[in-house]
Structures are given as structure tokens and as C-alpha cells.
N, C-alpha and C positions, 0 to 999 in steps of 0.2 A: 730196492732194499738199501738202506742207507749203511753207510760203512760200519757204523756202530752195530746195526742189526746183523750184517754179514759177519763181524769179529765174533758177535756172542754166538750165532748160529755155528761157527767153526769152532769155538771153544766147547760148546756143550755135545760137539759130535766127536770130539776127541777119544779115541780108544784103541788105537794102534799106531804104529810108526807113519804110516800114510796120512792119517788123519791128524796128527800131531804136525807134521811138516805142513800140512795145508794151514792149520792154526797159525803156527810161525809166520807163514807168507801172508796171511791176513792181517796179524798183528803189526808186520813190516808195514804193509800197504796202508794200514790205519796210521802209523806214525808217519810216513811220507806225506799222506794226505794232510795230516795236522800241520807240518812244517811248511807245506804249501800255502795253506789257507792263513796262517799266522804271518807269513811273509807279506801278504796283501792286506790284511787286518788283524795287528796283534790284539790278543786278549790281556786282560789285567794281570800285571806280574804277580797278584796276590791270590791267584786261583788258578784252575785247571785251564790248559788250552781249549780250544774250540772243540776237540775231540774227546776231551776229558783226561788228556795227559797230564798228570802231576810231575812227573819225573822226567826230565829233557835230557839229562846226559846219562852216560852209561854207568857212571858212579852212582847218580841216585837211584836209576831204575834197579840196578843191583842190589843197593842197600834197601830200598822199599820191599824187594821181592823177599829178602832174606829177613827183614823185619816182620813182613806178614806170616812167613813160615815159624818164625820164632813164637809170635803172638798167638797164632792159631794152631800150633803143634802140626803144622803142614795141613790145616783143615781138619784135622782129625776130631777137634771140638765142634766142628760144624756136621759132623756125620759122613764126610768124604770117605769113601770106601778106599781102603789101601790096595784093593784088588786091580785098580785100573791106574798104574803109575804113569802111563803117558797123559792121562787127563790130570792127574795130580801135578805133574810138570808143567802142564799148560796152565794150569791154575796159578803156578808159582810165576810164570812168566807174566800173566795178565796181572798179577797183584803189582808186579813192577812198573805197570802203567799207572796204576790209581791208587796204591796204597801210600798212605802218608805216615 
């Protein structure tokens, strides 16, 4: 299974503290994998990295996550249930990876 698929599976499985931490480990591994690949063959500076990371600094990552939360009302407009706060926060962190 590719790193992207592993990350998505971990994200969709979040429902408690243990699964949330597993997702964070996968998100970290995904970023580390991208950094390693980018050292060998850099992507265009005008698009995402090889693993889809749009935001390569902690500042950009957090700014994107907050922008996603603001723009989607923490994904309420997409039907994300407020019942699973662990999943909601995992989506917040995942948005830091890809949201522009």
C-alpha cells in the first residue's frame, strides 16, 4: 500500500485517542517520506510536493489548517459529525497538508 493510501486509511479510521495518534504517526511518516524524496528529485516550486504537501513549514501548515476550519466551519458544511471530535481534529491536521 502506498504512503498516501496508508495515510488515508489511518485518517478514516480515527475514532478515539489511539487511532488519532496512529493517524498523526502516519501523517509524520508521510511528510518525512516526501522530504526524503524531494531531496533526491525536487518537485516544481509552483505545486505540491511528491506526496501532495502544499505547506512545508509549520507556519504554512497551521495557517492552512486554520483556513480550512474557517472556510468549512470545521467541516460542518460538508456533513462531518460533531460526535467524533478525534476524527474532526485529524481532518484539521490533514488539511494542513493540502489546503491552500
